[in-house]
ZATOR-380498 format. One record per residue (C-alpha): residue number from 0; residue in three letters; x, y, z. Coordinates in steps of 0.25 Angstrom, whole numbers, padded with zeros to 4 digits. Example, Ala and Ser with C-alpha at 12.3 -4.5 7.8 and 13.67 -1.06 7.14 Angstrom:
// ZATOR-380498
+-----+-----+-------+-------+-------+
|   n | res |  east | north |    up |
+-----+-----+-------+-------+-------+
|   0 | ALA |  0049 | -0018 |  0031 |
|   1 | SER |  0055 | -0004 |  0029 |
+-----+-----+-------+-------+-------+
// end
This chain:
// ZATOR-380498
+-----+-----+-------+-------+-------+
|   n | res |  east | north |    up |
+-----+-----+-------+-------+-------+
|   0 | MET |  0232 |  0185 | -0175 |
|   1 | PRO |  0237 |  0192 | -0162 |
|   2 | GLU |  0236 |  0183 | -0149 |
|   3 | ARG |  0233 |  0186 | -0134 |
|   4 | THR |  0231 |  0176 | -0123 |
|   5 | VAL |  0220 |  0172 | -0115 |
|   6 | LEU |  0225 |  0182 | -0102 |
|   7 | THR |  0227 |  0194 | -0112 |
|   8 | ALA |  0212 |  0191 | -0118 |
|   9 | LEU |  0206 |  0191 | -0103 |
|  10 | ASN |  0214 |  0204 | -0101 |
|  11 | ASP |  0209 |  0210 | -0114 |
|  12 | THR |  0195 |  0207 | -0110 |
|  13 | LEU |  0194 |  0212 | -0097 |
|  14 | ARG |  0199 |  0226 | -0102 |
|  15 | GLU |  0188 |  0226 | -0114 |
|  16 | GLU |  0178 |  0223 | -0105 |
|  17 | MET |  0182 |  0235 | -0095 |
|  18 | ARG |  0184 |  0244 | -0106 |
|  19 | ALA |  0170 |  0240 | -0112 |
|  20 | ASP |  0164 |  0241 | -0097 |
|  21 | PRO |  0168 |  0251 | -0086 |
|  22 | SER |  0160 |  0244 | -0076 |
|  23 | ILE |  0170 |  0233 | -0076 |
|  24 | LEU |  0180 |  0230 | -0064 |
|  25 | VAL |  0192 |  0221 | -0062 |
|  26 | LEU |  0194 |  0218 | -0047 |
|  27 | GLY |  0203 |  0206 | -0041 |
|  28 | GLU |  0218 |  0204 | -0036 |
|  29 | THR |  0230 |  0209 | -0043 |
|  30 | VAL |  0221 |  0213 | -0055 |
|  31 | TRP |  0230 |  0227 | -0058 |
|  32 | SER |  0240 |  0218 | -0060 |
|  33 | GLY |  0234 |  0208 | -0071 |
|  34 | GLY |  0227 |  0198 | -0060 |
|  35 | ALA |  0230 |  0183 | -0058 |
|  36 | ALA |  0234 |  0181 | -0073 |
|  37 | GLY |  0235 |  0195 | -0079 |
|  38 | VAL |  0221 |  0194 | -0084 |
|  39 | THR |  0219 |  0211 | -0078 |
|  40 | ARG |  0233 |  0215 | -0083 |
|  41 | ASP |  0233 |  0229 | -0084 |
|  42 | LEU |  0218 |  0232 | -0083 |
|  43 | ILE |  0221 |  0241 | -0072 |
|  44 | ASP |  0229 |  0250 | -0081 |
|  45 | GLU |  0217 |  0252 | -0090 |
|  46 | PHE |  0205 |  0251 | -0080 |
|  47 | GLY |  0212 |  0257 | -0068 |
|  48 | GLU |  0201 |  0257 | -0056 |
|  49 | ARG |  0193 |  0246 | -0063 |
|  50 | VAL |  0203 |  0236 | -0060 |
|  51 | ILE |  0202 |  0235 | -0045 |
|  52 | GLU |  0213 |  0228 | -0038 |
|  53 | THR |  0209 |  0221 | -0025 |
|  54 | PRO |  0214 |  0214 | -0013 |
|  55 | VAL |  0216 |  0197 | -0012 |
|  56 | SER |  0202 |  0195 | -0008 |
|  57 | GLU |  0192 |  0188 | -0017 |
|  58 | ASN |  0180 |  0190 | -0007 |
|  59 | ALA |  0183 |  0207 | -0007 |
|  60 | ILE |  0186 |  0204 | -0023 |
|  61 | PHE |  0173 |  0197 | -0026 |
|  62 | GLN |  0164 |  0206 | -0016 |
|  63 | ALA |  0169 |  0217 | -0021 |
|  64 | ALA |  0166 |  0213 | -0036 |
|  65 | LEU |  0152 |  0211 | -0033 |
|  66 | GLY |  0150 |  0223 | -0027 |
|  67 | LEU |  0155 |  0230 | -0040 |
|  68 | ALA |  0145 |  0222 | -0048 |
|  69 | ILE |  0134 |  0225 | -0041 |
|  70 | ALA |  0138 |  0240 | -0042 |
|  71 | GLY |  0137 |  0238 | -0056 |
|  72 | TYR |  0153 |  0235 | -0060 |
|  73 | ARG |  0157 |  0223 | -0069 |
|  74 | PRO |  0168 |  0217 | -0059 |
|  75 | ILE |  0178 |  0207 | -0065 |
|  76 | ILE |  0185 |  0200 | -0052 |
|  77 | GLU |  0197 |  0193 | -0055 |
|  78 | ILE |  0200 |  0180 | -0045 |
|  79 | TYR |  0215 |  0179 | -0043 |
|  80 | SER |  0214 |  0163 | -0045 |
|  81 | ALA |  0201 |  0156 | -0048 |
|  82 | ASP |  0202 |  0148 | -0035 |
|  83 | PHE |  0200 |  0160 | -0027 |
|  84 | LEU |  0186 |  0161 | -0031 |
|  85 | LEU |  0182 |  0150 | -0020 |
|  86 | ALA |  0186 |  0162 | -0010 |
|  87 | VAL |  0175 |  0169 | -0016 |
|  88 | ALA |  0165 |  0158 | -0020 |
|  89 | ASN |  0155 |  0166 | -0010 |
|  90 | GLU |  0157 |  0179 | -0018 |
|  91 | VAL |  0155 |  0171 | -0030 |
|  92 | ILE |  0144 |  0162 | -0029 |
|  93 | ASN |  0135 |  0167 | -0017 |
|  94 | ASP |  0138 |  0183 | -0019 |
|  95 | MET |  0140 |  0185 | -0036 |
|  96 | ALA |  0133 |  0173 | -0041 |
|  97 | LYS |  0120 |  0175 | -0032 |
|  98 | TRP |  0120 |  0190 | -0030 |
|  99 | ARG |  0108 |  0193 | -0039 |
| 100 | ALA |  0100 |  0182 | -0034 |
| 101 | GLN |  0103 |  0185 | -0020 |
| 102 | GLN |  0100 |  0200 | -0020 |
| 103 | GLY |  0089 |  0200 | -0031 |
| 104 | ARG |  0098 |  0208 | -0041 |
| 105 | PRO |  0095 |  0205 | -0054 |
| 106 | ALA |  0107 |  0214 | -0059 |
| 107 | HIS |  0120 |  0209 | -0066 |
| 108 | LEU |  0132 |  0205 | -0056 |
| 109 | PRO |  0142 |  0205 | -0068 |
| 110 | ILE |  0156 |  0200 | -0060 |
| 111 | THR |  0167 |  0193 | -0068 |
| 112 | ILE |  0176 |  0184 | -0059 |
| 113 | ARG |  0188 |  0179 | -0067 |
| 114 | GLY |  0201 |  0174 | -0064 |
| 115 | PRO |  0212 |  0162 | -0066 |
| 116 | MET |  0208 |  0148 | -0063 |
| 117 | GLY |  0214 |  0133 | -0066 |
| 118 | ALA |  0227 |  0126 | -0064 |
| 119 | THR |  0239 |  0130 | -0072 |
| 120 | GLY |  0249 |  0122 | -0064 |
| 121 | GLY |  0255 |  0124 | -0050 |
| 122 | LEU |  0245 |  0134 | -0045 |
| 123 | GLY |  0241 |  0126 | -0034 |
| 124 | PRO |  0226 |  0121 | -0028 |
| 125 | GLU |  0221 |  0136 | -0027 |
| 126 | HIS |  0225 |  0142 | -0040 |
| 127 | SER |  0221 |  0132 | -0049 |
| 128 | GLN |  0208 |  0128 | -0048 |
| 129 | CYS |  0196 |  0128 | -0059 |
| 130 | VAL |  0186 |  0134 | -0050 |
| 131 | GLU |  0174 |  0134 | -0060 |
| 132 | ARG |  0167 |  0123 | -0055 |
| 133 | TYR |  0164 |  0131 | -0042 |
| 134 | PHE |  0157 |  0142 | -0047 |
| 135 | TYR |  0149 |  0135 | -0058 |
| 136 | HIS |  0140 |  0130 | -0047 |
| 137 | ALA |  0137 |  0145 | -0044 |
| 138 | PRO |  0123 |  0150 | -0050 |
| 139 | GLY |  0123 |  0164 | -0055 |
| 140 | LEU |  0139 |  0163 | -0059 |
| 141 | GLU |  0145 |  0163 | -0073 |
| 142 | VAL |  0157 |  0156 | -0074 |
| 143 | VAL |  0166 |  0156 | -0088 |
| 144 | VAL |  0178 |  0147 | -0089 |
| 145 | PRO |  0184 |  0150 | -0102 |
| 146 | GLY |  0191 |  0138 | -0108 |
| 147 | SER |  0195 |  0142 | -0122 |
| 148 | PRO |  0206 |  0155 | -0123 |
| 149 | ALA |  0198 |  0162 | -0134 |
| 150 | THR |  0186 |  0162 | -0125 |
| 151 | CYS |  0192 |  0168 | -0113 |
| 152 | ALA |  0190 |  0182 | -0116 |
| 153 | PRO |  0177 |  0181 | -0121 |
| 154 | LEU |  0173 |  0174 | -0109 |
| 155 | LEU |  0179 |  0185 | -0100 |
| 156 | ALA |  0171 |  0196 | -0107 |
| 157 | ALA |  0157 |  0188 | -0106 |
| 158 | SER |  0159 |  0187 | -0092 |
| 159 | ILE |  0164 |  0200 | -0089 |
| 160 | ARG |  0150 |  0205 | -0095 |
| 161 | SER |  0142 |  0195 | -0090 |
| 162 | ASN |  0132 |  0201 | -0080 |
| 163 | GLU |  0132 |  0187 | -0070 |
| 164 | PRO |  0144 |  0185 | -0061 |
| 165 | THR |  0156 |  0177 | -0069 |
| 166 | LEU |  0167 |  0168 | -0066 |
| 167 | PHE |  0177 |  0169 | -0076 |
| 168 | LEU |  0189 |  0157 | -0074 |
| 169 | GLU |  0201 |  0159 | -0082 |
| 170 | HIS |  0210 |  0147 | -0083 |
| 171 | ARG |  0224 |  0151 | -0082 |
| 172 | ARG |  0228 |  0141 | -0094 |
| 173 | LEU |  0222 |  0150 | -0105 |
| 174 | TYR |  0228 |  0164 | -0100 |
| 175 | PRO |  0239 |  0162 | -0110 |
| 176 | ALA |  0232 |  0155 | -0120 |
| 177 | ALA |  0233 |  0164 | -0132 |
| 178 | LEU |  0221 |  0168 | -0142 |
| 179 | PRO |  0221 |  0176 | -0154 |
| 180 | VAL |  0216 |  0190 | -0153 |
| 181 | THR |  0204 |  0191 | -0164 |
| 182 | GLY |  0198 |  0204 | -0159 |
| 183 | GLU |  0184 |  0196 | -0158 |
| 184 | GLU |  0183 |  0192 | -0145 |
| 185 | GLY |  0172 |  0196 | -0137 |
| 186 | PRO |  0163 |  0190 | -0125 |
| 187 | ALA |  0158 |  0176 | -0125 |
| 188 | GLN |  0144 |  0171 | -0120 |
| 189 | LEU |  0146 |  0166 | -0107 |
| 190 | GLY |  0139 |  0153 | -0105 |
| 191 | ARG |  0142 |  0147 | -0120 |
| 192 | GLY |  0153 |  0136 | -0121 |
| 193 | GLU |  0161 |  0133 | -0134 |
| 194 | ILE |  0163 |  0122 | -0143 |
| 195 | VAL |  0181 |  0122 | -0143 |
| 196 | ARG |  0182 |  0110 | -0150 |
| 197 | LYS |  0171 |  0102 | -0159 |
| 198 | GLY |  0170 |  0086 | -0157 |
| 199 | SER |  0161 |  0073 | -0158 |
| 200 | GLU |  0165 |  0063 | -0147 |
| 201 | ALA |  0164 |  0070 | -0133 |
| 202 | THR |  0161 |  0084 | -0128 |
| 203 | VAL |  0173 |  0090 | -0119 |
| 204 | VAL |  0167 |  0101 | -0110 |
| 205 | ALA |  0178 |  0111 | -0103 |
| 206 | TRP |  0181 |  0124 | -0098 |
| 207 | GLY |  0192 |  0132 | -0094 |
| 208 | TRP |  0207 |  0126 | -0097 |
| 209 | MET |  0201 |  0113 | -0100 |
| 210 | VAL |  0195 |  0118 | -0112 |
| 211 | SER |  0211 |  0118 | -0117 |
| 212 | GLU |  0212 |  0104 | -0111 |
| 213 | SER |  0200 |  0099 | -0118 |
| 214 | LEU |  0205 |  0104 | -0132 |
| 215 | THR |  0218 |  0097 | -0131 |
| 216 | ALA |  0212 |  0084 | -0127 |
| 217 | ALA |  0201 |  0086 | -0139 |
| 218 | ASP |  0213 |  0088 | -0150 |
| 219 | ARG |  0221 |  0077 | -0144 |
| 220 | ALA |  0208 |  0067 | -0144 |
| 221 | ALA |  0205 |  0070 | -0158 |
| 222 | GLU |  0219 |  0066 | -0164 |
| 223 | GLN |  0213 |  0051 | -0158 |
| 224 | GLY |  0200 |  0055 | -0164 |
| 225 | LEU |  0191 |  0059 | -0151 |
| 226 | ASP |  0183 |  0072 | -0156 |
| 227 | LEU |  0182 |  0080 | -0144 |
| 228 | GLU |  0172 |  0092 | -0143 |
| 229 | VAL |  0176 |  0104 | -0132 |
| 230 | ILE |  0169 |  0114 | -0127 |
| 231 | ASP |  0174 |  0126 | -0119 |
| 232 | LEU |  0162 |  0128 | -0109 |
| 233 | GLN |  0167 |  0143 | -0106 |
| 234 | THR |  0157 |  0146 | -0095 |
| 235 | VAL |  0153 |  0135 | -0086 |
| 236 | ALA |  0142 |  0143 | -0079 |
| 237 | PRO |  0133 |  0144 | -0086 |
| 238 | MET |  0137 |  0133 | -0095 |
| 239 | ASP |  0134 |  0130 | -0109 |
| 240 | LEU |  0128 |  0116 | -0107 |
| 241 | GLU |  0121 |  0118 | -0121 |
| 242 | LEU |  0134 |  0117 | -0129 |
| 243 | VAL |  0139 |  0105 | -0121 |
| 244 | VAL |  0126 |  0098 | -0124 |
| 245 | GLU |  0126 |  0101 | -0138 |
| 246 | SER |  0141 |  0095 | -0138 |
| 247 | LEU |  0137 |  0083 | -0133 |
| 248 | ASN |  0126 |  0080 | -0141 |
| 249 | ARG |  0137 |  0079 | -0152 |
| 250 | THR |  0148 |  0072 | -0143 |
| 251 | GLY |  0141 |  0063 | -0133 |
| 252 | ARG |  0150 |  0063 | -0123 |
| 253 | LEU |  0155 |  0074 | -0113 |
| 254 | LEU |  0168 |  0077 | -0106 |
| 255 | THR |  0170 |  0089 | -0097 |
| 256 | VAL |  0184 |  0094 | -0093 |
| 257 | GLU |  0186 |  0105 | -0083 |
| 258 | GLU |  0198 |  0109 | -0073 |
| 259 | ALA |  0192 |  0107 | -0059 |
| 260 | PRO |  0190 |  0094 | -0054 |
| 261 | LYS |  0179 |  0086 | -0059 |
| 262 | ARG |  0172 |  0084 | -0044 |
| 263 | GLY |  0160 |  0095 | -0043 |
| 264 | GLY |  0164 |  0101 | -0058 |
| 265 | ILE |  0159 |  0107 | -0069 |
| 266 | GLY |  0161 |  0094 | -0078 |
| 267 | GLY |  0150 |  0086 | -0070 |
| 268 | GLU |  0140 |  0098 | -0071 |
| 269 | ILE |  0142 |  0098 | -0086 |
| 270 | VAL |  0140 |  0082 | -0086 |
| 271 | ALA |  0128 |  0083 | -0078 |
| 272 | SER |  0121 |  0095 | -0085 |
| 273 | VAL |  0123 |  0089 | -0099 |
| 274 | SER |  0118 |  0075 | -0096 |
| 275 | GLU |  0105 |  0082 | -0090 |
| 276 | ARG |  0102 |  0090 | -0103 |
| 277 | LEU |  0105 |  0078 | -0111 |
| 278 | GLY |  0096 |  0069 | -0102 |
| 279 | ARG |  0105 |  0059 | -0102 |
| 280 | ALA |  0121 |  0056 | -0097 |
| 281 | ILE |  0132 |  0056 | -0107 |
| 282 | PRO |  0146 |  0052 | -0109 |
| 283 | MET |  0155 |  0060 | -0099 |
| 284 | MET |  0168 |  0063 | -0092 |
| 285 | ARG |  0173 |  0074 | -0084 |
| 286 | VAL |  0188 |  0079 | -0084 |
| 287 | GLY |  0192 |  0087 | -0073 |
| 288 | MET |  0203 |  0089 | -0062 |
| 289 | GLU |  0207 |  0078 | -0052 |
| 290 | ASP |  0199 |  0080 | -0039 |
| 291 | CYS |  0210 |  0087 | -0032 |
| 292 | ILE |  0217 |  0100 | -0029 |
| 293 | HIS |  0227 |  0106 | -0038 |
| 294 | SER |  0242 |  0104 | -0035 |
| 295 | TYR |  0253 |  0114 | -0035 |
| 296 | HIS |  0262 |  0106 | -0043 |
| 297 | PRO |  0258 |  0108 | -0057 |
| 298 | VAL |  0260 |  0094 | -0063 |
| 299 | ILE |  0252 |  0087 | -0051 |
| 300 | GLU |  0240 |  0098 | -0054 |
| 301 | ALA |  0242 |  0094 | -0069 |
| 302 | GLU |  0239 |  0081 | -0066 |
| 303 | MET |  0226 |  0085 | -0058 |
| 304 | LEU |  0222 |  0093 | -0070 |
| 305 | PRO |  0214 |  0088 | -0082 |
| 306 | ASP |  0220 |  0090 | -0095 |
| 307 | SER |  0219 |  0087 | -0111 |
| 308 | SER |  0225 |  0072 | -0108 |
| 309 | ASP |  0212 |  0070 | -0096 |
| 310 | ILE |  0201 |  0075 | -0107 |
| 311 | GLU |  0206 |  0067 | -0118 |
| 312 | LYS |  0206 |  0056 | -0109 |
| 313 | ALA |  0193 |  0059 | -0104 |
| 314 | ALA |  0188 |  0061 | -0117 |
| 315 | TYR |  0193 |  0047 | -0122 |
| 316 | ASN |  0187 |  0040 | -0111 |
| 317 | LEU |  0173 |  0048 | -0113 |
| 318 | CYS |  0174 |  0043 | -0129 |
| 319 | ASN |  0175 |  0028 | -0125 |
| 320 | ARG |  0190 |  0029 | -0133 |
| 321 | GLY |  0200 |  0024 | -0123 |
| 322 | SER |  0211 |  0030 | -0129 |
| 323 | LEU |  0208 |  0028 | -0144 |
| 324 | GLY |  0196 |  0022 | -0150 |
| 325 | ARG |  0182 |  0027 | -0154 |
| 326 | SER |  0169 |  0028 | -0146 |
| 327 | GLU |  0157 |  0022 | -0149 |
| 328 | VAL |  0149 |  0032 | -0139 |
| 329 | GLY |  0139 |  0041 | -0150 |
| 330 | PRO |  0135 |  0055 | -0147 |
| 331 | LEU |  0122 |  0059 | -0140 |
| 332 | GLU |  0110 |  0057 | -0148 |
+-----+-----+-------+-------+-------+
// end
């Protein structure tokens, strides 16, 4: 079976969606030459003026996209690095997310914001952050963070077809991942998570690149007899808390994993939300980045970031195993 990379799959998805809907426009910095990572490669050759090269001005790009959406188009913005979304937080949170409520207009506002995020080693403080936690708090905004290579393209298709302002964050480490070309890819459903590994002793909830790290940790833990269930959350807003609670009713323990710092993170929100739904506290732990700023030095940065070893260690501690031994804590009743 032929294969393609996640990067190519995202490029193919943009092409397919633009062919199907002439109202879709792509705009951003260097999109004519492929954009930050090559996701918009060669779109200009097929779609011409529907691919709009912009000045280096995020505020102008996002205000233009808002105007295009109001006028009936479906703009797709590429942000050169997700860190730069903080420069246009006002446009995203106060304008796009709140537009219909502020203006009293029930009409759709289909805007897709996509671009690379996350650390790959040595990109420094302003090109390495995972920023989903900053925008998770904004009502009216969908936030999609795919973690499994096979779901990246279907989730992008769903984001483009959504009638809501949608932030689609692509982790840089997922771009080169290979996946088979089945011909069966279609849009996913936003707001739905997926159990990517069945287990019985603890529920690991992750998104973005941390899904891969969690699966690696779960495989290693299984060699020592620890059975972990891994959920790829896929969409952090809206969040599939029902799936998490369903899993917890089988496993009884919760481990959240995010690349961003734990302080003020989404992991804490998951813990609070599922505890409220269950009506009791549960055994839980959070894994996240150290509360510090990314280093330019890749070795130092790697020490700051969570990885499969950190997740495995946290899982052992959560299940009262130490490094070996059996847990005596049973599942929730």
